[in-house]
N, C-alpha and C positions, 0 to 999 in steps of 0.2 A: 664896457670894454669891448673892443673889436678884436677878433682873432680871424685871420685870413679874410678880412673885410666883412665878417659876419658878427652880429652881436652874440656875446657869450652869456649864458645864464649860470649863476652859481646859487646852489640851494643846500639846505641841510641834508646830510646823508641819512637815508632810511634803509635799514637792513632789508635784504631780499624777502625774508620771511614776513616782515611787517608791511611790505608793499602789496597793494591790491593787484591780483593777477589780471592780465588782459582778458582772459576768458571770463572771469567774474564780471569785469567791467562791461564786456560785450553782452553778457546775459542780462545785465541790469539796464542797458541803454540801447536795445535793438530797435530798429525802425523797419527792417526788412523781414517779411514773413514768407513762409513756404506753404503752399497749398497743394495737396495731392488728392487724388480720386475725383478730379474735375471731369465732368462728362465730356466725351470726345466731340460732341456736337456743339458745345458752347463756343461762342465767338469771343474774341478778345474784348470787344465793347461790352458784352454781357458780363464777362469776368470782372471788368473794372467797375461796372455799375453795381455788382454784388457787394463790393467793398466801399463804395462811395459814402454810405451813411456814417462811416466811422471816422471820417476826416479827410483832410487834403492828401491826395495821392500824388507822389512825385513820379512813380512809374508802376505799370502793371503789365506783366508779360506772361503769356501762355507759351510753354515750350512746344515747339513743333518740329517734326521731321518729315520731309517731303510734302509739306503743306498740311499734314495731318497732326492733330493734337497728340501729345505724349501723355496727357492726363495729369499734368502738374504745371504749376506756375509760381511766380513770385509777385508780391505786392510790396512797394516801398512807401511808407508814410512819412510825413514831415516830422512828427514827434513820436517819442517812445510811447506815450500814453495812448495815442490813437492806434498804434500797432498792437499794443497789449490788449486793448479793448476789442479789437477785431479778432485776435486770437481767442479770447475768452468767449465771445459771442458766436463766432462762426465754427469753432471746432466741434465736430460731431453733428453738424447741422446737415439735414438732408436737402440736396438740391438735385432736381431732375432724377429722382430715385437713386442717387448715390450719396453716401455719407462722406462729407469732407473731413480731411485732417488739416488743421491749420495750426502752425507753430512757428517758432522763431527759426529763421533761416540760419543754418550752420555751415561752416566750411567743412570740407571732407575730413581734414585732419582732426578737427574738433569732434565731429561725429564719430570718427574711428576711435578716438581716445575715450569717449563716453561709453561706447559699446564694449571696449576692452575692460574698463572698470566694472561694468555691469556683469560681464561673463566671469571675470575674476572673482567677484563677490559670490556669484552662484556656485562657482567651483569650490571656493573655500567653505561655503555653507554645506555642500555635499560631503566634502572631506571631513568636516567636523561631525556631521551626522553619523557617518560610517565609523569614524574613530571611536565614538562613544559605544557603538555596538561591538566593535572589535575588542575594546579594553574591558567592557563590562557586559559580557554576554548574559550574565545571570539576571540583569535588569529586564531583559526582553524574553 
């Protein structure tokens, strides 16, 4: 059926709680990776050749400011498996006396949400630790 000259899709209703979240879907199907602690002297061609053994690269960029490297970049692969393999193999690998961090590229909002959850968990852990001491001082 056409609605406003566009085909309409009708499917079974799935409750929001049962639907896979977009964040989870992105974590399971990423192709873009983030690389930091890249040596400032490294050229973009060298950066790309560093990740060539892991598969077909659609793009590789070193971030620069005023022609000088910022020390991080992004590499996008054709498939998720290639990107995941590159992350596993290159993370914590030493290149030109610098240890690389290689992981899935995240959007700022996603990274912020993840950090908030982490800090909230640490805060709750500390509160629970001191709550035990406060209510049961004879245990310590």
